[in-house]
BAFI-190394 format. One record per residue (C-alpha): x, y, z; residue in one letter; residue number from 1; chain. Coordinates in nm, 3 decimals, decimal comma, always signed. Layout:
// residues N
<xx=X	yy=Y	zz=Z	residu=a	num=NUM	chaine=A>
...
This chain:
// residues 268
<xx=+0,009	yy=-0,005	zz=-0,001	residu=x	num=1	chaine=A>
<xx=+0,133	yy=+0,344	zz=-0,091	residu=x	num=2	chaine=A>
<xx=+0,177	yy=+0,647	zz=+0,137	residu=x	num=3	chaine=A>
<xx=-0,105	yy=+0,800	zz=-0,038	residu=x	num=4	chaine=A>
<xx=-0,339	yy=+0,501	zz=+0,013	residu=x	num=5	chaine=A>
<xx=-0,235	yy=+0,470	zz=+0,376	residu=x	num=6	chaine=A>
<xx=-0,323	yy=+0,846	zz=+0,436	residu=x	num=7	chaine=A>
<xx=-0,669	yy=+0,818	zz=+0,281	residu=x	num=8	chaine=A>
<xx=-0,752	yy=+0,488	zz=+0,459	residu=x	num=9	chaine=A>
<xx=-0,647	yy=+0,655	zz=+0,796	residu=x	num=10	chaine=A>
<xx=-0,849	yy=+0,965	zz=+0,709	residu=x	num=11	chaine=A>
<xx=-1,155	yy=+0,753	zz=+0,636	residu=x	num=12	chaine=A>
<xx=-1,128	yy=+0,570	zz=+0,987	residu=x	num=13	chaine=A>
<xx=-1,084	yy=+0,906	zz=+1,184	residu=x	num=14	chaine=A>
<xx=-1,354	yy=+1,114	zz=+1,027	residu=x	num=15	chaine=A>
<xx=-1,713	yy=+1,110	zz=+1,170	residu=x	num=16	chaine=A>
<xx=-1,908	yy=+1,127	zz=+0,843	residu=x	num=17	chaine=A>
<xx=-2,240	yy=+1,316	zz=+0,869	residu=x	num=18	chaine=A>
<xx=-2,564	yy=+1,169	zz=+0,730	residu=x	num=19	chaine=A>
<xx=-2,628	yy=+1,289	zz=+0,384	residu=x	num=20	chaine=A>
<xx=-2,884	yy=+1,570	zz=+0,417	residu=x	num=21	chaine=A>
<xx=-3,238	yy=+1,524	zz=+0,245	residu=x	num=22	chaine=A>
<xx=-3,201	yy=+1,820	zz=+0,006	residu=x	num=23	chaine=A>
<xx=-3,507	yy=+1,728	zz=-0,198	residu=x	num=24	chaine=A>
<xx=-3,740	yy=+1,737	zz=+0,093	residu=x	num=25	chaine=A>
<xx=-3,595	yy=+2,058	zz=+0,219	residu=x	num=26	chaine=A>
<xx=-3,610	yy=+2,245	zz=-0,121	residu=x	num=27	chaine=A>
<xx=-3,986	yy=+2,108	zz=-0,181	residu=x	num=28	chaine=A>
<xx=-4,082	yy=+2,239	zz=+0,176	residu=x	num=29	chaine=A>
<xx=-3,930	yy=+2,603	zz=+0,103	residu=x	num=30	chaine=A>
<xx=-4,112	yy=+2,612	zz=-0,231	residu=x	num=31	chaine=A>
<xx=-4,443	yy=+2,528	zz=-0,061	residu=x	num=32	chaine=A>
<xx=-4,400	yy=+2,768	zz=+0,215	residu=x	num=33	chaine=A>
<xx=-4,290	yy=+3,065	zz=-0,026	residu=x	num=34	chaine=A>
<xx=-4,550	yy=+3,315	zz=-0,098	residu=x	num=35	chaine=A>
<xx=-4,416	yy=+3,409	zz=-0,439	residu=x	num=36	chaine=A>
<xx=-4,183	yy=+3,301	zz=-0,691	residu=x	num=37	chaine=A>
<xx=-3,832	yy=+3,199	zz=-0,543	residu=x	num=38	chaine=A>
<xx=-3,566	yy=+3,429	zz=-0,689	residu=x	num=39	chaine=A>
<xx=-3,222	yy=+3,361	zz=-0,569	residu=x	num=40	chaine=A>
<xx=-2,892	yy=+3,459	zz=-0,708	residu=x	num=41	chaine=A>
<xx=-2,706	yy=+3,163	zz=-0,843	residu=x	num=42	chaine=A>
<xx=-2,496	yy=+2,989	zz=-0,595	residu=x	num=43	chaine=A>
<xx=-2,667	yy=+3,123	zz=-0,287	residu=x	num=44	chaine=A>
<xx=-2,812	yy=+2,917	zz=+0,004	residu=x	num=45	chaine=A>
<xx=-3,130	yy=+3,030	zz=+0,182	residu=x	num=46	chaine=A>
<xx=-3,142	yy=+3,080	zz=+0,559	residu=x	num=47	chaine=A>
<xx=-2,756	yy=+3,082	zz=+0,608	residu=x	num=48	chaine=A>
<xx=-2,590	yy=+3,400	zz=+0,687	residu=x	num=49	chaine=A>
<xx=-2,774	yy=+3,589	zz=+0,437	residu=x	num=50	chaine=A>
<xx=-2,768	yy=+3,310	zz=+0,200	residu=x	num=51	chaine=A>
<xx=-2,387	yy=+3,278	zz=+0,178	residu=x	num=52	chaine=A>
<xx=-2,341	yy=+2,938	zz=+0,330	residu=x	num=53	chaine=A>
<xx=-2,504	yy=+2,595	zz=+0,266	residu=x	num=54	chaine=A>
<xx=-2,660	yy=+2,375	zz=+0,546	residu=x	num=55	chaine=A>
<xx=-2,416	yy=+2,254	zz=+0,824	residu=x	num=56	chaine=A>
<xx=-2,432	yy=+1,884	zz=+0,723	residu=x	num=57	chaine=A>
<xx=-2,368	yy=+1,956	zz=+0,353	residu=x	num=58	chaine=A>
<xx=-2,086	yy=+2,211	zz=+0,448	residu=x	num=59	chaine=A>
<xx=-1,906	yy=+1,943	zz=+0,648	residu=x	num=60	chaine=A>
<xx=-1,921	yy=+1,713	zz=+0,348	residu=x	num=61	chaine=A>
<xx=-1,797	yy=+1,971	zz=+0,119	residu=x	num=62	chaine=A>
<xx=-1,491	yy=+2,046	zz=+0,379	residu=x	num=63	chaine=A>
<xx=-1,410	yy=+1,675	zz=+0,391	residu=x	num=64	chaine=A>
<xx=-1,405	yy=+1,648	zz=+0,021	residu=x	num=65	chaine=A>
<xx=-1,165	yy=+1,928	zz=+0,012	residu=x	num=66	chaine=A>
<xx=-0,928	yy=+1,753	zz=+0,272	residu=x	num=67	chaine=A>
<xx=-0,944	yy=+1,441	zz=+0,058	residu=x	num=68	chaine=A>
<xx=-0,832	yy=+1,641	zz=-0,258	residu=x	num=69	chaine=A>
<xx=-0,571	yy=+1,790	zz=-0,063	residu=x	num=70	chaine=A>
<xx=-0,415	yy=+1,464	zz=+0,045	residu=x	num=71	chaine=A>
<xx=-0,438	yy=+1,349	zz=-0,333	residu=x	num=72	chaine=A>
<xx=-0,265	yy=+1,670	zz=-0,441	residu=x	num=73	chaine=A>
<xx=+0,009	yy=+1,590	zz=-0,187	residu=x	num=74	chaine=A>
<xx=+0,083	yy=+1,261	zz=-0,358	residu=x	num=75	chaine=A>
<xx=+0,072	yy=+1,425	zz=-0,699	residu=x	num=76	chaine=A>
<xx=+0,290	yy=+1,710	zz=-0,592	residu=x	num=77	chaine=A>
<xx=+0,563	yy=+1,474	zz=-0,465	residu=x	num=78	chaine=A>
<xx=+0,679	yy=+1,438	zz=-0,830	residu=x	num=79	chaine=A>
<xx=+0,668	yy=+1,809	zz=-0,926	residu=x	num=80	chaine=A>
<xx=+1,005	yy=+2,019	zz=-0,917	residu=x	num=81	chaine=A>
<xx=+1,006	yy=+2,271	zz=-0,651	residu=x	num=82	chaine=A>
<xx=+0,770	yy=+2,077	zz=-0,425	residu=x	num=83	chaine=A>
<xx=+0,866	yy=+1,821	zz=-0,137	residu=x	num=84	chaine=A>
<xx=+1,233	yy=+1,926	zz=-0,149	residu=x	num=85	chaine=A>
<xx=+1,242	yy=+1,902	zz=-0,551	residu=x	num=86	chaine=A>
<xx=+1,173	yy=+1,530	zz=-0,573	residu=x	num=87	chaine=A>
<xx=+1,152	yy=+1,471	zz=-0,947	residu=x	num=88	chaine=A>
<xx=+1,061	yy=+1,100	zz=-0,938	residu=x	num=89	chaine=A>
<xx=+0,952	yy=+0,855	zz=-0,680	residu=x	num=90	chaine=A>
<xx=+0,988	yy=+0,469	zz=-0,709	residu=x	num=91	chaine=A>
<xx=+0,910	yy=+0,209	zz=-0,449	residu=x	num=92	chaine=A>
<xx=+0,918	yy=-0,153	zz=-0,376	residu=x	num=93	chaine=A>
<xx=+0,809	yy=-0,352	zz=-0,058	residu=x	num=94	chaine=A>
<xx=+1,084	yy=-0,249	zz=+0,179	residu=x	num=95	chaine=A>
<xx=+1,259	yy=+0,014	zz=-0,030	residu=x	num=96	chaine=A>
<xx=+1,180	yy=+0,367	zz=-0,161	residu=x	num=97	chaine=A>
<xx=+1,383	yy=+0,575	zz=-0,427	residu=x	num=98	chaine=A>
<xx=+1,356	yy=+0,949	zz=-0,481	residu=x	num=99	chaine=A>
<xx=+1,530	yy=+1,104	zz=-0,772	residu=x	num=100	chaine=A>
<xx=+1,589	yy=+1,467	zz=-0,656	residu=x	num=101	chaine=A>
<xx=+1,693	yy=+1,798	zz=-0,829	residu=x	num=102	chaine=A>
<xx=+1,957	yy=+1,863	zz=-0,591	residu=x	num=103	chaine=A>
<xx=+2,144	yy=+1,596	zz=-0,377	residu=x	num=104	chaine=A>
<xx=+2,250	yy=+1,626	zz=-0,024	residu=x	num=105	chaine=A>
<xx=+2,598	yy=+1,703	zz=+0,075	residu=x	num=106	chaine=A>
<xx=+2,834	yy=+1,404	zz=+0,015	residu=x	num=107	chaine=A>
<xx=+2,907	yy=+1,228	zz=+0,346	residu=x	num=108	chaine=A>
<xx=+3,250	yy=+1,103	zz=+0,414	residu=x	num=109	chaine=A>
<xx=+3,318	yy=+0,733	zz=+0,311	residu=x	num=110	chaine=A>
<xx=+3,232	yy=+0,475	zz=+0,557	residu=x	num=111	chaine=A>
<xx=+3,190	yy=+0,084	zz=+0,540	residu=x	num=112	chaine=A>
<xx=+2,868	yy=-0,054	zz=+0,511	residu=x	num=113	chaine=A>
<xx=+2,658	yy=-0,128	zz=+0,845	residu=x	num=114	chaine=A>
<xx=+2,624	yy=-0,496	zz=+0,840	residu=x	num=115	chaine=A>
<xx=+2,564	yy=-0,619	zz=+1,183	residu=x	num=116	chaine=A>
<xx=+2,743	yy=-0,917	zz=+1,366	residu=x	num=117	chaine=A>
<xx=+2,951	yy=-1,162	zz=+1,184	residu=x	num=118	chaine=A>
<xx=+2,818	yy=-1,537	zz=+1,173	residu=x	num=119	chaine=A>
<xx=+2,781	yy=-1,831	zz=+0,938	residu=x	num=120	chaine=A>
<xx=+2,516	yy=-1,925	zz=+0,690	residu=x	num=121	chaine=A>
<xx=+2,414	yy=-2,221	zz=+0,909	residu=x	num=122	chaine=A>
<xx=+2,377	yy=-1,986	zz=+1,213	residu=x	num=123	chaine=A>
<xx=+2,202	yy=-1,720	zz=+1,010	residu=x	num=124	chaine=A>
<xx=+1,942	yy=-1,967	zz=+0,900	residu=x	num=125	chaine=A>
<xx=+1,858	yy=-2,037	zz=+1,267	residu=x	num=126	chaine=A>
<xx=+1,863	yy=-1,647	zz=+1,358	residu=x	num=127	chaine=A>
<xx=+1,653	yy=-1,501	zz=+1,069	residu=x	num=128	chaine=A>
<xx=+1,294	yy=-1,485	zz=+1,024	residu=x	num=129	chaine=A>
<xx=+1,319	yy=-1,609	zz=+0,679	residu=x	num=130	chaine=A>
<xx=+1,517	yy=-1,845	zz=+0,452	residu=x	num=131	chaine=A>
<xx=+1,854	yy=-1,671	zz=+0,323	residu=x	num=132	chaine=A>
<xx=+1,899	yy=-1,660	zz=-0,059	residu=x	num=133	chaine=A>
<xx=+2,249	yy=-1,691	zz=-0,185	residu=x	num=134	chaine=A>
<xx=+2,346	yy=-1,585	zz=-0,551	residu=x	num=135	chaine=A>
<xx=+2,481	yy=-1,928	zz=-0,696	residu=x	num=136	chaine=A>
<xx=+2,648	yy=-1,730	zz=-0,979	residu=x	num=137	chaine=A>
<xx=+2,876	yy=-1,554	zz=-0,713	residu=x	num=138	chaine=A>
<xx=+2,962	yy=-1,882	zz=-0,526	residu=x	num=139	chaine=A>
<xx=+2,993	yy=-1,896	zz=-0,149	residu=x	num=140	chaine=A>
<xx=+3,017	yy=-1,578	zz=+0,034	residu=x	num=141	chaine=A>
<xx=+3,331	yy=-1,482	zz=+0,199	residu=x	num=142	chaine=A>
<xx=+3,167	yy=-1,339	zz=+0,512	residu=x	num=143	chaine=A>
<xx=+2,804	yy=-1,353	zz=+0,655	residu=x	num=144	chaine=A>
<xx=+2,643	yy=-1,091	zz=+0,897	residu=x	num=145	chaine=A>
<xx=+2,330	yy=-1,066	zz=+1,069	residu=x	num=146	chaine=A>
<xx=+2,162	yy=-0,753	zz=+1,204	residu=x	num=147	chaine=A>
<xx=+1,918	yy=-0,867	zz=+1,487	residu=x	num=148	chaine=A>
<xx=+1,802	yy=-0,505	zz=+1,551	residu=x	num=149	chaine=A>
<xx=+1,585	yy=-0,527	zz=+1,226	residu=x	num=150	chaine=A>
<xx=+1,235	yy=-0,701	zz=+1,268	residu=x	num=151	chaine=A>
<xx=+1,281	yy=-1,039	zz=+1,110	residu=x	num=152	chaine=A>
<xx=+1,669	yy=-0,981	zz=+1,095	residu=x	num=153	chaine=A>
<xx=+1,872	yy=-0,846	zz=+0,800	residu=x	num=154	chaine=A>
<xx=+2,123	yy=-1,085	zz=+0,639	residu=x	num=155	chaine=A>
<xx=+2,440	yy=-0,932	zz=+0,464	residu=x	num=156	chaine=A>
<xx=+2,660	yy=-1,142	zz=+0,232	residu=x	num=157	chaine=A>
<xx=+3,007	yy=-1,005	zz=+0,142	residu=x	num=158	chaine=A>
<xx=+3,221	yy=-1,113	zz=-0,165	residu=x	num=159	chaine=A>
<xx=+3,575	yy=-1,015	zz=-0,228	residu=x	num=160	chaine=A>
<xx=+3,671	yy=-0,880	zz=-0,579	residu=x	num=161	chaine=A>
<xx=+3,725	yy=-1,162	zz=-0,833	residu=x	num=162	chaine=A>
<xx=+3,675	yy=-1,204	zz=-1,205	residu=x	num=163	chaine=A>
<xx=+3,311	yy=-1,095	zz=-1,282	residu=x	num=164	chaine=A>
<xx=+3,284	yy=-0,909	zz=-0,947	residu=x	num=165	chaine=A>
<xx=+3,522	yy=-0,594	zz=-0,997	residu=x	num=166	chaine=A>
<xx=+3,584	yy=-0,381	zz=-0,681	residu=x	num=167	chaine=A>
<xx=+3,324	yy=-0,109	zz=-0,601	residu=x	num=168	chaine=A>
<xx=+3,447	yy=+0,203	zz=-0,480	residu=x	num=169	chaine=A>
<xx=+3,148	yy=+0,245	zz=-0,234	residu=x	num=170	chaine=A>
<xx=+3,228	yy=-0,097	zz=-0,051	residu=x	num=171	chaine=A>
<xx=+3,557	yy=-0,227	zz=-0,147	residu=x	num=172	chaine=A>
<xx=+3,398	yy=-0,549	zz=-0,218	residu=x	num=173	chaine=A>
<xx=+3,288	yy=-0,738	zz=-0,538	residu=x	num=174	chaine=A>
<xx=+2,957	yy=-0,784	zz=-0,423	residu=x	num=175	chaine=A>
<xx=+2,739	yy=-0,698	zz=-0,123	residu=x	num=176	chaine=A>
<xx=+2,404	yy=-0,866	zz=-0,075	residu=x	num=177	chaine=A>
<xx=+2,142	yy=-0,749	zz=+0,184	residu=x	num=178	chaine=A>
<xx=+1,828	yy=-0,918	zz=+0,252	residu=x	num=179	chaine=A>
<xx=+1,534	yy=-0,850	zz=+0,508	residu=x	num=180	chaine=A>
<xx=+1,153	yy=-0,887	zz=+0,532	residu=x	num=181	chaine=A>
<xx=+1,000	yy=-0,621	zz=+0,326	residu=x	num=182	chaine=A>
<xx=+0,653	yy=-0,689	zz=+0,442	residu=x	num=183	chaine=A>
<xx=+0,732	yy=-0,606	zz=+0,811	residu=x	num=184	chaine=A>
<xx=+0,990	yy=-0,332	zz=+0,717	residu=x	num=185	chaine=A>
<xx=+0,802	yy=-0,154	zz=+0,444	residu=x	num=186	chaine=A>
<xx=+1,019	yy=+0,171	zz=+0,435	residu=x	num=187	chaine=A>
<xx=+1,340	yy=+0,049	zz=+0,565	residu=x	num=188	chaine=A>
<xx=+1,590	yy=+0,090	zz=+0,283	residu=x	num=189	chaine=A>
<xx=+1,602	yy=+0,448	zz=+0,127	residu=x	num=190	chaine=A>
<xx=+1,767	yy=+0,577	zz=-0,183	residu=x	num=191	chaine=A>
<xx=+1,816	yy=+0,926	zz=-0,317	residu=x	num=192	chaine=A>
<xx=+1,942	yy=+0,969	zz=-0,678	residu=x	num=193	chaine=A>
<xx=+2,027	yy=+1,257	zz=-0,867	residu=x	num=194	chaine=A>
<xx=+1,924	yy=+1,321	zz=-1,236	residu=x	num=195	chaine=A>
<xx=+2,250	yy=+1,157	zz=-1,376	residu=x	num=196	chaine=A>
<xx=+2,174	yy=+0,824	zz=-1,210	residu=x	num=197	chaine=A>
<xx=+1,967	yy=+0,584	zz=-1,435	residu=x	num=198	chaine=A>
<xx=+1,672	yy=+0,419	zz=-1,259	residu=x	num=199	chaine=A>
<xx=+1,493	yy=+0,145	zz=-1,435	residu=x	num=200	chaine=A>
<xx=+1,185	yy=-0,067	zz=-1,349	residu=x	num=201	chaine=A>
<xx=+1,239	yy=-0,431	zz=-1,429	residu=x	num=202	chaine=A>
<xx=+1,067	yy=-0,769	zz=-1,392	residu=x	num=203	chaine=A>
<xx=+1,309	yy=-1,066	zz=-1,331	residu=x	num=204	chaine=A>
<xx=+1,124	yy=-1,402	zz=-1,352	residu=x	num=205	chaine=A>
<xx=+0,814	yy=-1,234	zz=-1,255	residu=x	num=206	chaine=A>
<xx=+0,936	yy=-1,050	zz=-0,958	residu=x	num=207	chaine=A>
<xx=+0,950	yy=-0,655	zz=-0,950	residu=x	num=208	chaine=A>
<xx=+1,291	yy=-0,491	zz=-0,953	residu=x	num=209	chaine=A>
<xx=+1,475	yy=-0,153	zz=-0,987	residu=x	num=210	chaine=A>
<xx=+1,809	yy=-0,111	zz=-1,135	residu=x	num=211	chaine=A>
<xx=+2,029	yy=+0,188	zz=-1,051	residu=x	num=212	chaine=A>
<xx=+2,357	yy=+0,275	zz=-1,227	residu=x	num=213	chaine=A>
<xx=+2,567	yy=+0,541	zz=-1,423	residu=x	num=214	chaine=A>
<xx=+2,631	yy=+0,752	zz=-1,124	residu=x	num=215	chaine=A>
<xx=+2,674	yy=+0,716	zz=-0,746	residu=x	num=216	chaine=A>
<xx=+2,369	yy=+0,767	zz=-0,537	residu=x	num=217	chaine=A>
<xx=+2,298	yy=+0,797	zz=-0,162	residu=x	num=218	chaine=A>
<xx=+2,177	yy=+0,499	zz=+0,034	residu=x	num=219	chaine=A>
<xx=+2,059	yy=+0,451	zz=+0,397	residu=x	num=220	chaine=A>
<xx=+1,866	yy=+0,228	zz=+0,628	residu=x	num=221	chaine=A>
<xx=+1,605	yy=+0,381	zz=+0,854	residu=x	num=222	chaine=A>
<xx=+1,599	yy=+0,195	zz=+1,175	residu=x	num=223	chaine=A>
<xx=+1,253	yy=+0,106	zz=+1,271	residu=x	num=224	chaine=A>
<xx=+1,050	yy=+0,390	zz=+1,434	residu=x	num=225	chaine=A>
<xx=+1,343	yy=+0,642	zz=+1,370	residu=x	num=226	chaine=A>
<xx=+1,330	yy=+0,964	zz=+1,167	residu=x	num=227	chaine=A>
<xx=+1,587	yy=+0,989	zz=+0,878	residu=x	num=228	chaine=A>
<xx=+1,912	yy=+1,154	zz=+0,962	residu=x	num=229	chaine=A>
<xx=+2,167	yy=+1,263	zz=+0,711	residu=x	num=230	chaine=A>
<xx=+2,468	yy=+1,110	zz=+0,891	residu=x	num=231	chaine=A>
<xx=+2,294	yy=+0,768	zz=+0,796	residu=x	num=232	chaine=A>
<xx=+2,386	yy=+0,846	zz=+0,419	residu=x	num=233	chaine=A>
<xx=+2,641	yy=+0,630	zz=+0,245	residu=x	num=234	chaine=A>
<xx=+2,736	yy=+0,646	zz=-0,114	residu=x	num=235	chaine=A>
<xx=+2,656	yy=+0,345	zz=-0,313	residu=x	num=236	chaine=A>
<xx=+2,742	yy=+0,231	zz=-0,659	residu=x	num=237	chaine=A>
<xx=+2,545	yy=+0,007	zz=-0,913	residu=x	num=238	chaine=A>
<xx=+2,244	yy=-0,147	zz=-0,726	residu=x	num=239	chaine=A>
<xx=+1,965	yy=-0,387	zz=-0,798	residu=x	num=240	chaine=A>
<xx=+1,677	yy=-0,414	zz=-0,573	residu=x	num=241	chaine=A>
<xx=+1,450	yy=-0,709	zz=-0,596	residu=x	num=242	chaine=A>
<xx=+1,143	yy=-0,838	zz=-0,447	residu=x	num=243	chaine=A>
<xx=+1,152	yy=-1,212	zz=-0,375	residu=x	num=244	chaine=A>
<xx=+0,814	yy=-1,302	zz=-0,179	residu=x	num=245	chaine=A>
<xx=+0,817	yy=-1,113	zz=+0,126	residu=x	num=246	chaine=A>
<xx=+1,200	yy=-1,039	zz=+0,109	residu=x	num=247	chaine=A>
<xx=+1,367	yy=-0,742	zz=-0,042	residu=x	num=248	chaine=A>
<xx=+1,702	yy=-0,838	zz=-0,187	residu=x	num=249	chaine=A>
<xx=+1,981	yy=-0,557	zz=-0,253	residu=x	num=250	chaine=A>
<xx=+2,270	yy=-0,636	zz=-0,464	residu=x	num=251	chaine=A>
<xx=+2,557	yy=-0,377	zz=-0,475	residu=x	num=252	chaine=A>
<xx=+2,854	yy=-0,361	zz=-0,695	residu=x	num=253	chaine=A>
<xx=+3,042	yy=-0,228	zz=-0,973	residu=x	num=254	chaine=A>
<xx=+2,907	yy=-0,495	zz=-1,210	residu=x	num=255	chaine=A>
<xx=+2,679	yy=-0,406	zz=-1,513	residu=x	num=256	chaine=A>
<xx=+2,312	yy=-0,461	zz=-1,561	residu=x	num=257	chaine=A>
<xx=+2,374	yy=-0,815	zz=-1,742	residu=x	num=258	chaine=A>
<xx=+2,574	yy=-0,933	zz=-1,435	residu=x	num=259	chaine=A>
<xx=+2,315	yy=-0,811	zz=-1,205	residu=x	num=260	chaine=A>
<xx=+2,037	yy=-0,998	zz=-1,375	residu=x	num=261	chaine=A>
<xx=+2,254	yy=-1,313	zz=-1,365	residu=x	num=262	chaine=A>
<xx=+2,307	yy=-1,282	zz=-1,003	residu=x	num=263	chaine=A>
<xx=+1,945	yy=-1,220	zz=-0,937	residu=x	num=264	chaine=A>
<xx=+1,845	yy=-1,505	zz=-1,126	residu=x	num=265	chaine=A>
<xx=+2,080	yy=-1,746	zz=-0,947	residu=x	num=266	chaine=A>
<xx=+1,945	yy=-1,654	zz=-0,593	residu=x	num=267	chaine=A>
<xx=+1,864	yy=-1,977	zz=-0,422	residu=x	num=268	chaine=A>
């Protein structure tokens, strides 16, 4: 469910909707009681501050309609330059959001990925709330990490540079794979991309995916219940985001689109 859908659903729950007024009966009654022909200027309502306002029930219905339109407008304006901090485009998957912005934040100092505590694949399978996926096209990971602070856990697999997996400037690795439950962490992973970053929606074996390349972009994990902070930003290189059932899988490296698709299709 999108942010806009969530807002509209919550709005419907919270508002006390009035009963629809019986306008037909009111008008008929006024016409019968009138001594002469009814002459009203267009758009004026009888009996309300000199004919300026509609009945209270209808007035509230109109106000609620205006509120709903403003919520809709907020969702539309998110993609308009100069609105919502100049967000040009918005992309989303279950567990990740991507914003293409007119202007990027100040570049943070380089820092290693936040990957949690080191473990083994066997131990990770016991600790996580999901079955880990490993890209067979990359072989066995060199190091395995689990972050238990994330609902359901977050798995990180590190692969050292090797043929087919060149070193990425952003991580110093050939491949970094992150996995977590997107259904219980709907907005956990965030990306901020500039106009030079190519963002492409894909379908990989029926699963939704997004590919980012051509220019480094900013990446961050937002801890559950926390607000975004700029110090959480990290520069990332090429990235493929992939939904696999209730999982969000993130593959980062200096490889190209074809290699990213090969890695994604080999997840087992």
